[in-house]
N, C-alpha and C positions, 0 to 999 in steps of 0.2 A: 706797632704802628709806625709808619714811616715818618721820619722827621722832615716834614715839609716836602719840597719838590726840588727839582733841578731844572736847569735851563740849557738850551742848545740853540746855536745860530747856524742855519744851513745856508750855503751860498747857492744861488740858482745858476743853472748852466748858462754859460756865456757863449753865444753863437752869433758870429757875424760872417757868414759864409756867402760866397758868390752863387749865382745861378746862371742858367743858360741865357737869360736876357739881361742886358746891362741895365736897363731901366728898372726891371724887377729887383735886380741886385741892389741898386741905389735905394729903392724904396724899403727894401728889407733892412739895410743898414740904418736908414733914417728911423725906421720903426724901432730898431734896437736901441738907438740913442735916446729916443723918447721913453722907452721902457726903463732904461737906466736912470732917467730923470724922474721917474715915477708918474709920468703922463701916460697912464695905461690906455685910456680910451683913444687918445690920439695915436698911440703906438699900434693898437689893433687896427685902426683905420688904414695906417700905412701898410701893414701886413696884408690886409684885404686887397688893397690896390695892387700890391705885388702879385698876389694870387690871381687877381683878375687879368693881369697882363700875362702871367704864366701859370696856368692851373697845375702844372707839374712841378712847381717850386716847393720841394719838400721842406726846405729850411724855413720858408715863410709860414707854412702850416705849423711847424714845430714851435717857432717863435710866438705865433699867435696863440697857440695852446698854452704855452708857458705864461703869457700875459693874462689870458682869460682866467687862469688859476689864481693869479694875484688878486683879481677882483671878485673871486668867489664863484665863478662860473665853471665849476669842476667838471660837470658832465660834458659840456661843450669843449672844455679844454682837453679832456681825454680823447674825445672824438677827433679833434683837429690833429693831435699828436699821432694818433693811430693812422690818420690819413697820410701824415708825413712818412710814416714807416711803410705804409702800403706803396707809396710812390718810390721810396728808396729804402729797401730792407736793410741797408748798411748805415742808416742814419743813426749813428751812435748817440748823438745829442737827443734824438727822440726817445730812445730807450732810457737814457739818463733822466730826462724830464719825467717820463712816466714813473720811473722808480721813485723820484722825489715826490710826485703827486700822491702816489699810493702810500708812501711812508707817512706823509703829512696827514693823510686822511685815515690812518690807522690800519690799513691793509698791508701788514708787514710782509706776509708771504708773497702777495702779488708784487710788492715792491722788489723783493729779492729776485723774482723771476725776470723782471725787466732789467734789473741791474746786472744780473749774470749775463743776460743777452748783450748788454753794452760791453761787457768784458771781452766778448768775442771780437768786437770791432774797435778795440782801443787804438789800432793803427790809424783809424780815421780821424782821430782828434788832431786839431791843427795847432794846439798849444798845450803846455803842461798844466796850466791853471785849470782847464776843463777836465783834464785827466785827474788832477788832484781832487776836484769836486766829486767826481764819480767815486773815488776811493773814500772820501769823507762820508758820502751818502751810504756806501756799503758798510763802513765802520759803524755808522749810526744805526743802520738796520740790524746788524748783528748785536749791537748793544741792546736794542729793544728785544731781541730774541734771547738775551742773556747768554749769548755765546761770546764771552768777553775776550777770550784769546784771539778768536777770529777778528773781532772788532779791532783789537790792538794791531793785528797784522795789517789791516787796511789803513789804519791811521798812519802807521809808519811808512806805508807805500805813498800815502798822500804827502807826507813830509819830504820824502825823496823827490817827488814830482814838483813840489812847491814849498821849499823850506822856509819861506818868509811869510807863510799864511798863518796869521794868528788864530783863525777859526779852527785849524787842524789841532793846534795845541789845546784849545778850549775843549774840543770834542774828546781828545785824548784824556784830558783831565777828568771829564765826566765818567768815562769808562773805568778809569783807575779808581775813582771814587766808588763806583758800584762794586769794584773788586775789593773794597776796604783797604786799598793801598793809598792811604790818605796823604802821606808825605810826598809820594810820587805824584799824586794828583795836584797838590799845591805847586810842585815844581813845574808841572805842565802849564798851570794857570799863570805862574810867574813868567814863563817863557812867552806866553801870549801877550802879557802886559809889557814885556820887554820889547816885543815887536811893534806893539801899538798900545801906548800908555792910556789911550782913551777908549780902549775896547771894553765896554761896560760889562759884557757878559762874563769875561774872565774875572773882573773884580767881584761881581755878584756871586759867581760860583765858588771863588776862593773864600768869600765870606761864609758861604754855607758849609764848606768843608771845615773851616776853622770852628764853626758852630758845632759840627759833629765831633771835633776834637776837644770841645769844651773850653776853647780859648775864646771866651765870649767878648772880651774887650777888643781883641784884634778882629774878630768876626764883625763886630758892630762898626768898626772903623772902615772895613772894606765895603760893607753894605751901604754905609753913608756915602762913600765915594761913588758907588754905582748909582745911587739915587740922585746925587748931585749932577751926574753926567746925563742921566735920562730918568726923569721922574714918572715915566709912563710904562714901567715894567712891573706888573702886579706881583711877580714872584719876589722881587726885592723887598717889598713891604711885608710879605708873608714871612720871609726869613728874618726881617727885623723884629717882627712880632714874636717869633720863636726865641730869638736871642733875649729879648726883654723879658719874656716869660721865664727863661732859664736863669736870668739875673734877679728873678723875683720882683721885677718891676711890673706888676700885673696891670695896674691902671694904665700905664704908658703903653703896654702891649695891646690892651683892649682898645685904647684910643687909636693907635696907628692902624690896627686891623679894621676897625670900624670906618676910619677915613678911607682906607683902600676899597672897602665895600661900596662906598658911594660912587667910585669910578668904575669898579668891576663887580657889579652885583651878582653875576653868575659864576664868579671864580670860586669854586667849591673849597679850595684849600684854605681860603681866608676864614670860612666858617669853622672848618675843622680846627684851625689853630686858635681861633678866638674861643671855641668851645673848651679847648684844653686850658686856656687862661682862666676862664670862668670856673672850670673844675678845680683849679688850684686854690681859688678863693672860696670854694664850697658853694658857689651859686649854681647848684645842680639844675635848677629849672631852666636857667638861661643856657647852660651847657647842653642840656638835652635839645633845646630849640636849635642851637647852632649845629649840633651833630645831625639833627633831622634835616636841616637845610642843606648841609653838605651831602647827605644821603640822597636828597631830592635831586641833586645834580649828579647823581651816579658816582659819588665818591665812596668807594667801599670801605675806606678807613673810617669815614664818618659813620657809616652804617654800623660797623662793628664796635666803634667807641660808644655809640648810643646803646647798643645791646649790653655791653659790659657795664655801663653806668646804671642801666636798669637793674642788672644783677646786683651791683653794689648797693643799690637802694631797695633791694629785695622785691623788685617789681618783676616777678619772674614771667608772668604771662606776656607783658610787654617785651621782655627780653627775647622770648621765643619767637614772637611775631617779627621782631626786627631781624633776628638771625635767619628766619625764613627768607626775608628779602635778600640778605647777603648770599644765601645758598642758591638763589635763583641765578646769580652771576658766577658763582664759584661752587658748584654742587659737589665737587670731590675734595673739598678742604676737610681733612681728617679732624683737625683741631676744632674747627667750628661745628662739625657734626657731633663730636663728643660734648662740647660745651652746650650745644643746643639740647642734647639729651639730658645733661645734668640740670639745666634750667627747667626742662620739662618735669624732671623728677621733683624739683623744688616746688613747682606749680601743681604737683600731684597729678600730672598728665602722664601717667605711667605707661600706658600703651603707646602714646606718642613718643615717649622717651625711648622705648624699645625700637621703634622704627628708626630713630636717629642712630642708635647704637648698631643696628643691623647694617645700615648704610655705611657706617664707619668701618665695620668689619669687612664689608665688600671692598672698600677702598684700600685697606691695609690689613689683611688677614693675619699678619705676623705681629701685630701690635696687641698687647694683652689688654689695654685699657677698654677697648670696645666690649670684650667678653666680660670683664669685671663689672663694668657699669650696667651692662645688660643683666648680669646676674643680680645686681642690687635691685633693679626694677622688678625682676621676677620675685625676688624675696619680699619686696614691699607688697606685691600682689598676692602673697601667700603661696606662690608656686615654688615650694621649698626644694623639692627634689631637682627640678629643672635648674634652680639657682645653684644648688650644690654641684651639679654636673658642670656648670660653667666655671665655678670657682676652682674645681679640680682641674679643668682644662687650663685655667690661668696658671696654676701651680706646675702643671706639666711643661708649660712654656717658660715659666720663670719660678723656680722653686723658692726664691727668696721674696716673693710677693706676699708680705706678711698680712696685708689687708684681706686677702682671699682666705688665708688660714683663720683669721679672726672671725670672718663672716660664717665660715663653716661651723666653727665652735659655737657661735651665737645661735645659729639655726638648730644645731643638735641639742643645745640646752633648752631652747624654746619647745622642742618636740618631746622632751622628757616629761 
C-alpha cells in the first residue's frame, strides 16, 4: 500500500503577447492582469473583447482557454486553445497550455503529444520563465509515466532556464522521492525552501519524505509548518494523520483525519488513512467502512486494503467480491489474481479459483505460483492426475519448490 500521497504545484503558462491590433493587444494584456489577480470572469470578458476586435488574435484565444480551464470549463477551454493553434500553428503557448490541461485531467499521453509539439517551437518563447514552465510540465508528465530519468532531464532543463524557480525544485524532489532517492529529494525541497521560505508545498513534501524515512518528529514539524502557512491543503492533514498513526497516537490521528473529512468529504486518501488507524486499534468494522468509502471514490489502495482485511477476518466471499472490483481497474495484476484465487479456494469456490489462476498464468507464464495453486484447486476437486501434472511442471520450472513435491507425495499416499 502506498503511504499517503504526494503534492505538486504546476505554474500556468504566462502569456502577454502583442497582436496585430493595438486595442486588442491592450485588452489581452488587461485580461491577463485580471487572470493573475484571480478575477477569471472579468479576464474572460477582456479576452472576448480582444477577439471581437480581432478574430485572428491567437494569443487571446489561448489566454481565454487557459482561464476557462481555471473555472472548470475544460471542454470550452480546449476548444479555444485549439482555435488559437488553428490561427497560428506556431503558437507555442497554446501547445503548452493544452499539455497542461490534458496532464491535469489525467490524459497523460495526450499531454505528452502537445508538449512535444511545443518543443518544436521553443524559439517562439519570449521569456525563459515560460520555457521553464514547459520543461516542468514535461518533467511532471514523465513522472506520471514513471520514466523518472527523463523526468529528471527536463527538470534540470527547467532549472537551467529559470534557476530561481522554487517550483522546479519541488517537482524535482517529488521525482527523486519516487525513485527512492530520499536524501536527494529532501535536498531539492530544502533548495525550494531556500528560494522561498513560505513555499508551502516544499514544506509539506519534505514532511512526507521524512515520514517515509521514519523521522516522525521532524516530519511532524514540517507538516505543522505547512498547515500554519495554508490550512486548506487536504494532503497535509492526511500526512499528519499518517505520522500520528506511526507514532501510535491513534486517537489524535483519527481526530485530525475526521476533521479534514469535514472540509474535504470526497478526498479518498483520508478514508484510507483513517481506516489504517482504525485497523491498528482493532476496530475492524470501522476500518472496513473507511476502506469501502475510499474504494467508492475509486481509490484502489482502499479497495485492496478492504479485501485483505476481509481475508484476515476469514470473510473470504467478501474478499473475493472486493478483489473483483480491483481487477476491473487493474486486470493484469498478477499478485491480485493469485490472491483472488487463494481467497476463492478458502471460500470453497474451486472452479472460480482455477479461473483466477489461469488468468495469472496468462499474465506471467514463467511464474510457478499460478501452476502450483491451480494444481491445489484441481487436487481439492479430486482431479488428482491433472494436479500431479501441474506439480511436476512446477518442479520442472523450479526443482527446489518443496511444496509441489509434498503435494505429489500426499496424493500418491491418498491413492494407495
